[in-house]
C-alpha positions in Angstrom: -25.2 -40.5 -23.4 -23.2 -37.0 -23.6 -22.0 -38.1 -27.2 -25.8 -39.3 -28.5 -27.0 -35.7 -26.9 -23.8 -33.6 -28.6 -25.2 -35.5 -31.8 -28.4 -34.4 -31.9 -28.1 -31.2 -30.3 -24.8 -30.7 -34.0 -28.3 -32.2 -36.1 -31.0 -30.5 -35.3 -28.6 -27.2 -35.5 -27.9 -28.1 -38.8 -31.7 -28.7 -40.0 -32.3 -25.2 -38.1 -29.1 -24.1 -40.7 -31.1 -25.6 -43.2 -34.5 -24.8 -42.6 -34.0 -21.1 -42.0 -31.2 -20.6 -43.7 -28.6 -17.2 -43.0 -30.4 -15.8 -39.8 -30.7 -19.3 -37.8 -27.4 -18.7 -37.7 -27.5 -16.1 -34.8 -29.9 -18.1 -32.6 -27.2 -20.5 -32.6 -24.5 -18.3 -31.9 -26.7 -17.2 -29.2 -27.5 -20.2 -28.1 -24.1 -20.5 -27.6 -22.4 -18.5 -26.1 -26.1 -18.0 -23.1 -24.4 -22.2 -22.4 -21.4 -21.0 -22.6 -21.9 -18.1 -19.7 -24.4 -20.3 -17.6 -21.9 -23.3 -17.7 -18.6 -21.1 -16.4 -20.6 -19.4 -14.4 -21.7 -22.3 -12.5 -18.3 -23.1 -11.6 -17.1 -22.8 -8.2 -14.7 -19.8 -7.8 -12.4 -22.2 -5.3 -12.2 -24.5 -9.4 -11.5 -21.8 -10.6 -8.4 -20.1 -8.5 -7.0 -23.6 -8.3 -7.3 -23.6 -12.0 -5.5 -19.5 -12.1 -2.6 -21.1 -9.8 -2.2 -23.8 -12.1 -1.9 -21.1 -15.1 0.5 -19.6 -13.3 2.7 -23.0 -12.4 2.3 -23.5 -16.7 4.7 -20.4 -16.9 7.7 -22.1 -15.0 8.8 -23.9 -18.0 8.9 -20.4 -20.0 10.9 -18.1 -17.3 13.5 -21.2 -17.8 13.5 -21.6 -20.7 14.1 -18.1 -22.0 16.4 -17.8 -19.1 18.2 -20.4 -20.7 18.5 -18.8 -23.3 19.9 -14.9 -21.9 22.5 -17.1 -20.2 23.3 -18.6 -23.8 24.0 -15.1 -25.0 25.5 -13.9 -22.0 28.0 -16.7 -22.6 27.7 -16.0 -26.7 27.8 -11.6 -26.1 31.5 -12.3 -22.9 33.3 -14.8 -25.7 32.5 -12.1 -28.5 33.5 -9.1 -26.8 36.8 -10.9 -26.3 37.6 -11.6 -29.3 37.0 -8.2 -30.0 39.3 -7.0 -28.1 41.8 -9.8 -29.5 41.2 -8.3 -33.4 41.9 -4.7 -31.7 45.0 -5.3 -30.3 45.9 -7.5 -33.6 44.8 -4.2 -36.3 46.7 -2.1 -33.4 49.7 -4.2 -34.3 49.6 -4.5 -37.5 48.8 -0.3 -37.9 52.3 0.0 -36.1 53.8 -2.3 -38.6 52.6 -1.2 -41.2 53.3 3.0 -40.1 56.8 1.1 -39.4 57.3 0.3 -43.4 55.8 3.1 -45.2 58.4 4.7 -43.1 61.7 2.7 -44.3 60.3 3.4 -47.6 60.7 6.9 -47.8 63.6 6.5 -46.6 64.9 5.7 -50.1 67.2 3.1 -49.1 67.2 -0.2 -51.0 67.5 -2.6 -48.5 65.9 -3.1 -45.5 66.9 -6.1 -42.9 64.2 -7.0 -40.4 64.7 -10.0 -37.4 68.2 -10.7 -39.2 67.1 -10.7 -42.4 67.2 -8.6 -45.8 65.1 -7.3 -47.7 65.1 -5.5 -51.3 62.3 -2.7 -51.0 60.4 -4.3 -53.9 59.6 -7.1 -51.1 58.9 -4.8 -48.4 56.9 -2.5 -51.1 54.7 -5.7 -52.0 55.0 -7.0 -48.5 53.2 -3.2 -47.3 50.6 -3.7 -50.3 49.1 -7.2 -48.3 49.9 -5.7 -44.7 47.7 -3.1 -45.7 44.8 -5.4 -48.1 44.7 -7.6 -44.9 44.5 -4.5 -42.3 42.0 -3.0 -44.6 39.8 -5.8 -44.1 40.5 -7.1 -40.3 39.6 -3.4 -40.0 35.4 -3.7 -41.9 35.6 -7.1 -39.5 36.1 -5.1 -36.5 33.3 -2.9 -37.4 31.1 -5.4 -38.1 31.4 -7.2 -34.8 30.8 -4.9 -32.9 27.7 -4.2 -34.8 26.4 -7.1 -34.4 27.8 -7.0 -30.9 25.4 -3.5 -30.5 22.4 -5.4 -31.5 23.2 -8.5 -29.9 24.1 -6.4 -26.5 20.5 -4.9 -27.0 18.4 -8.0 -27.8 20.0 -9.5 -25.1 18.9 -6.4 -22.9 15.2 -6.5 -23.9 15.4 -9.8 -23.0 16.3 -9.6 -19.8 13.5 -6.6 -19.1 11.5 -9.2 -20.3 12.4 -11.9 -18.7 12.1 -9.0 -15.8 8.1 -8.4 -16.6 7.6 -11.9 -16.9 8.5 -12.4 -13.0 6.5 -9.6 -12.0 3.8 -10.0 -13.9 3.8 -14.0 -12.0 4.8 -12.1 -8.4 1.7 -9.9 -8.8 -0.3 -12.8 -10.2 0.9 -14.3 -7.3 0.2 -12.1 -4.1 -3.5 -11.8 -6.6 -4.3 -15.1 -6.6 -3.5 -15.5 -2.3 -6.0 -11.9 -1.7 -8.4 -14.5 -3.9 -7.7 -16.8 -1.7 -7.8 -14.6 1.7 -11.6 -12.8 0.3 -12.9 -17.0 -0.6 -12.9 -17.4 2.7 -14.2 -14.8 4.3 -16.7 -15.5 2.2 -17.0 -19.7 3.4 -17.1 -17.4 6.6 -20.0 -15.0 5.7 -21.9 -18.6 4.0 -21.4 -20.5 7.4 -21.8 -17.7 10.1 -25.8 -17.2 8.1 -26.8 -20.5 7.5 -26.9 -20.5 11.7 -31.0 -20.2 12.3 -31.3 -19.9 16.3 -35.5 -19.8 16.8 -35.0 -18.1 19.7 -38.8 -18.1 20.1 -38.5 -20.6 23.0 -36.3 -17.9 24.8 -38.4 -16.3 24.2 -41.7 -17.7 25.9 -39.5 -20.3 28.8 -38.1 -15.9 30.2 -42.0 -15.1 29.8 -42.7 -17.8 32.3 -40.2 -17.7 34.5 -41.0 -13.4 35.0 -44.5 -14.2 35.7 -44.0 -16.6 38.4 -41.4 -14.6 39.6 -44.5 -11.7 40.0 -47.1 -14.0 41.2 -44.7 -15.6 44.2 -43.8 -11.5 44.6 -47.4 -11.5 45.1 -47.9 -14.1 47.4 -45.1 -13.3 49.3 -45.7 -9.6 49.5 -50.0 -10.8 51.1 -48.1 -13.7 53.1 -45.9 -10.5 55.1 -48.8 -8.4 55.4 -50.8 -11.3 57.4 -48.0 -11.6 59.5 -47.8 -8.3 60.8 -51.3 -8.0 61.3 -51.4 -11.3 63.9 -47.7 -10.2 65.4 -49.4 -6.9 66.6 -50.1 -6.3 71.1 -54.0 -4.8 70.6 -54.0 -1.3 72.7 -58.2 -1.0 72.0 -61.3 -4.1 72.9 -64.2 -3.7 71.1 -66.1 -1.4 73.8 -68.4 -4.8 74.6 -66.3 -6.8 75.3 -64.5 -3.9 77.5 -67.3 -3.5 80.2 -68.1 -6.8 80.6 -64.6 -7.0 82.1 -65.9 -4.4 84.0 -68.8 -5.7 85.4 -67.3 -9.5 86.0 -64.5 -7.8 87.8 -66.6 -5.3 90.1 -68.5 -7.9 90.6 -66.9 -9.7 91.6 -64.5 -7.7 93.7 -67.7 -5.8 96.0 -66.1 -2.7 94.4 -69.2 -1.0 93.7 -71.0 -0.3 97.5 -67.5 0.3 98.1 -66.9 3.3 96.1 -70.4 4.7 96.4 -69.8 4.7 100.6 -65.7 6.5 99.8 -67.5 9.4 97.2 -70.1 9.6 99.4 -67.5 11.0 102.7 -65.8 12.5 99.6 -68.9 15.4 98.8 -69.6 15.7 102.6 -66.0 16.8 103.4 -66.1 18.9 100.8 -69.8 20.9 101.6 
């Protein structure tokens, strides 16, 4: 199915190029760029981070290869340094021997004895010429080896700096990826938190109902308290009609009216 789609797309682009000419290519490139950006923007960030981590791991073989080359070059340079040191010692010895033979010839003697053997002045002169030629060749060789050594030492230093730069860049990229992972986790936590959508309208309605019930109970309790206070009081005054009825009843029962009138008359008489 994918192959068929790609084939049809390629055919459509080909036909567009044939019928629309050169201007169609700008449409094609624009569409391809938009498709590329669209696909790239739809790739999950986690996948891209894993891809970046994989690319960092792919640096390891190259780093190890360069480390091996550097180690090998260090060995070769150390060998070259030892060779130069040995050649310089031999060159110094050659110089001493040449100067000795030169001095002997300058003495004007016709025979010379070296290591228990006798040599003529001509033989010594020939040997001096050969030694001098070899010395000059050895000296030129040492000069070339010194130049080679300096070049290889500079190359080794550059390789070490390059390797150190790659290692530092790898460490920095690793830290940046860890930072990206931490930021991604924070974003995921924030997204998870934003998904918590609690409907607290029911809580609000329940709280309003509870407050309403509490208010009604408060009113009822207040009214009952007032009624209890009124019913528990001792009445200090009665209605006038009730008071008069009670007094009349007592007077009538005990006959206090006539006696009261008699006592009132005696009191008046004594007063006069």
